[in-house]
C-alpha positions in Angstrom: -5.2 18.2 81.1 -3.5 14.8 81.2 -4.1 11.0 82.0 -1.5 9.3 84.3 -1.4 5.6 84.7 1.0 4.2 87.5 1.7 0.5 88.4 3.8 -1.3 90.9 4.5 -4.9 91.8 7.0 -6.4 94.1 7.9 -9.2 96.4 10.4 -11.1 98.4 13.1 -13.2 96.8 14.4 -15.8 99.4 14.7 -14.7 103.0 16.7 -11.5 102.4 16.0 -10.4 98.9 13.4 -8.0 97.4 12.5 -7.5 93.7 10.1 -4.8 92.5 8.8 -3.4 89.1 7.2 0.0 88.7 6.1 2.1 85.8 4.0 5.0 84.6 2.6 6.4 81.5 1.6 10.1 81.2 -0.4 11.5 78.2 -1.2 15.2 77.7 -4.3 16.1 75.8 -2.7 19.3 74.1 1.1 18.8 74.6 2.1 15.4 73.2 5.7 16.4 73.1 5.8 15.9 76.8 4.2 12.4 76.8 6.3 10.0 79.0 6.6 6.4 79.6 8.8 4.8 82.2 9.8 1.5 83.5 12.0 0.7 86.6 13.3 -2.5 88.2 14.8 -2.4 91.7 16.6 -5.2 93.6 17.8 -5.2 97.2 19.5 -7.6 99.6 18.9 -6.9 103.3 20.6 -7.7 106.5 20.2 -6.5 110.2 23.3 -6.3 112.4 22.0 -5.2 115.8 19.5 -2.3 115.7 20.5 -1.3 112.2 18.7 -2.4 109.0 20.7 -2.3 105.7 19.5 -2.9 102.2 21.6 -2.6 99.0 21.2 -3.6 95.4 21.2 -2.5 91.7 18.4 -0.8 89.8 17.5 -0.2 86.2 15.3 2.5 84.7 14.3 3.7 81.2 12.2 6.6 80.2 10.7 7.6 76.9 9.8 11.2 76.0 7.6 11.8 73.0 8.2 8.3 71.9 12.0 8.5 71.9 14.4 7.0 74.4 15.2 9.9 76.8 17.1 8.5 79.7 18.5 5.0 80.7 19.8 4.6 84.2 21.9 1.7 85.7 22.7 2.3 89.3 23.2 1.0 92.8 21.6 2.1 96.1 22.3 1.7 99.8 19.7 2.3 102.5 20.4 2.2 106.3 17.7 2.7 109.0 17.8 2.6 112.7 15.3 3.3 115.4 16.3 6.2 117.7 13.3 5.9 120.0 10.1 3.7 120.1 8.5 6.2 117.5 11.4 7.9 115.8 13.5 6.3 113.0 16.7 7.5 111.3 17.1 7.0 107.6 20.2 7.2 105.3 20.2 6.6 101.6 23.1 6.7 98.9 22.3 6.3 95.3 24.8 6.3 92.2 23.5 6.2 88.6 25.2 5.9 85.3 22.9 7.6 82.8 22.8 7.7 79.0 20.3 8.5 76.3 19.1 5.7 74.0 18.3 8.3 71.4 21.0 10.7 70.1 18.3 13.4 70.3 19.0 13.5 74.1 22.7 12.8 74.2 23.3 15.9 76.3 22.0 14.1 79.4 24.8 11.3 79.3 26.8 11.1 82.6 26.4 10.3 86.2 24.3 11.3 89.2 25.1 10.9 92.9 22.5 11.5 95.7 22.6 11.4 99.5 19.5 11.7 101.7 19.3 11.8 105.5 15.9 11.8 107.2 13.9 11.4 110.4 10.5 9.9 110.7 8.2 10.0 113.7 5.1 7.6 113.8 2.1 8.1 116.0 -1.1 6.0 116.3 -2.7 7.9 113.3 0.0 10.3 112.3 3.4 10.4 110.6 5.9 13.3 110.3 9.0 13.1 108.0 11.9 15.5 107.6 14.6 14.9 105.0 17.6 16.6 103.5 19.0 15.6 100.1 22.2 16.4 98.3 22.5 15.7 94.4 25.5 16.0 92.3 25.5 15.7 88.5 28.3 15.3 85.9 26.5 15.2 82.5 27.6 15.9 78.9 26.0 19.3 79.0 26.5 21.8 81.8 22.9 22.9 81.3 21.7 19.7 82.9 24.5 19.2 85.5 23.2 21.1 88.7 24.6 20.6 92.2 21.4 20.6 94.3 20.3 20.4 97.9 16.6 19.9 99.1 14.9 20.1 102.4 11.5 18.3 102.6 8.8 18.2 105.4 5.9 15.8 105.2 2.9 15.3 107.4 0.3 12.5 107.4 -2.7 12.1 109.5 -5.6 9.7 109.6 -9.2 11.0 109.9 -11.7 8.2 109.9 -11.7 6.6 106.4 -9.6 9.5 105.1 -5.8 9.9 105.1 -4.7 13.6 104.8 -1.2 14.5 103.7 0.8 17.8 103.4 4.3 18.5 101.9 6.6 21.4 102.0 9.9 21.4 100.1 12.6 23.9 99.3 15.3 23.1 96.7 18.5 25.0 95.5 20.0 24.2 92.1 23.3 25.9 91.0 24.7 25.4 87.4 28.1 26.9 88.0 29.8 25.5 84.9 27.7 27.6 82.4 29.1 30.7 80.7 26.4 32.5 82.4 25.9 30.6 85.7 22.3 29.9 86.7 20.9 29.6 90.2 17.4 28.4 90.9 15.3 28.3 94.0 12.3 26.0 93.9 9.5 26.0 96.5 6.9 23.2 96.4 3.7 22.9 98.4 1.4 19.9 98.2 -1.9 18.8 99.9 -3.6 15.4 99.3 -6.6 13.4 100.6 -7.2 9.7 100.1 -10.0 7.4 101.0 -10.4 3.7 101.0 -13.4 2.5 99.1 -15.1 -0.9 98.8 -13.1 -4.0 97.7 -9.6 -2.6 98.0 -10.1 0.5 95.8 -8.5 3.8 96.8 -9.7 7.3 95.9 -7.3 10.2 96.0 -7.2 14.0 95.2 -4.0 16.1 95.2 -3.0 19.8 94.8 0.5 20.8 94.0 2.1 24.2 93.7 5.6 24.8 92.4 7.3 28.1 92.3 10.7 28.3 90.6 12.7 31.6 91.0 15.8 31.8 88.6 18.3 34.5 88.0 17.7 33.9 84.4 14.2 34.9 83.7 13.2 32.3 81.2 13.7 29.5 83.8 11.4 31.2 86.3 7.9 29.7 86.5 4.9 28.9 88.6 2.6 25.9 88.2 -0.5 24.5 89.7 -1.5 20.9 89.4 -4.8 19.3 90.5 -5.4 15.6 90.1 -8.0 12.9 91.0 -6.9 9.3 91.1 -8.4 5.8 91.8 -6.3 2.7 92.4 -6.6 -0.8 93.4 -4.1 -3.1 95.2 -4.1 -6.8 94.8 
């Protein structure tokens, strides 16, 4: 069992700029060694030549694990979107991160990470369908945390009265080829969520998530089930 607190704030800076802050804190009742706290700051500058929309800017994030500095990321991102039809939009994202561990305990994660994502999104009056393909390359101090990955994601969302129903299906391949004994993992994720608007801007949500990781090294194979209830408010 766990308690998860999430917050977000953002707004426009001038006519083309955007600044946002986000953070979360997770506390486990019986596994405090996995407690996490994170803060992230994103900036972006946008421009729109023709039918394209571009946003680019730096970001900073820091994560604590069990009270120690786990990961600090300083990076830059670029996003490009373009409508293909009246309802379908193309989305491209590039992200580069320089990573280091504030605590020597986690020095093995130092290095870089590069990500590329392409996607399509179709919007109806009360529905949305998203499909995305992601590629990730890591160059870390330790080969055990330097996978090359690709991930395919399908997301569905539909309104039903006061409720919003969501479903997610994802498949990820991770290859750790630089290890003495190369490791290959195949992760399948299935998610379902329902959210409902309450009075005075409050939002109730419930979510189920299944993760099934298959590895050629048995100790890295696992299956997990996660059920959560949440309540939030925007202002």
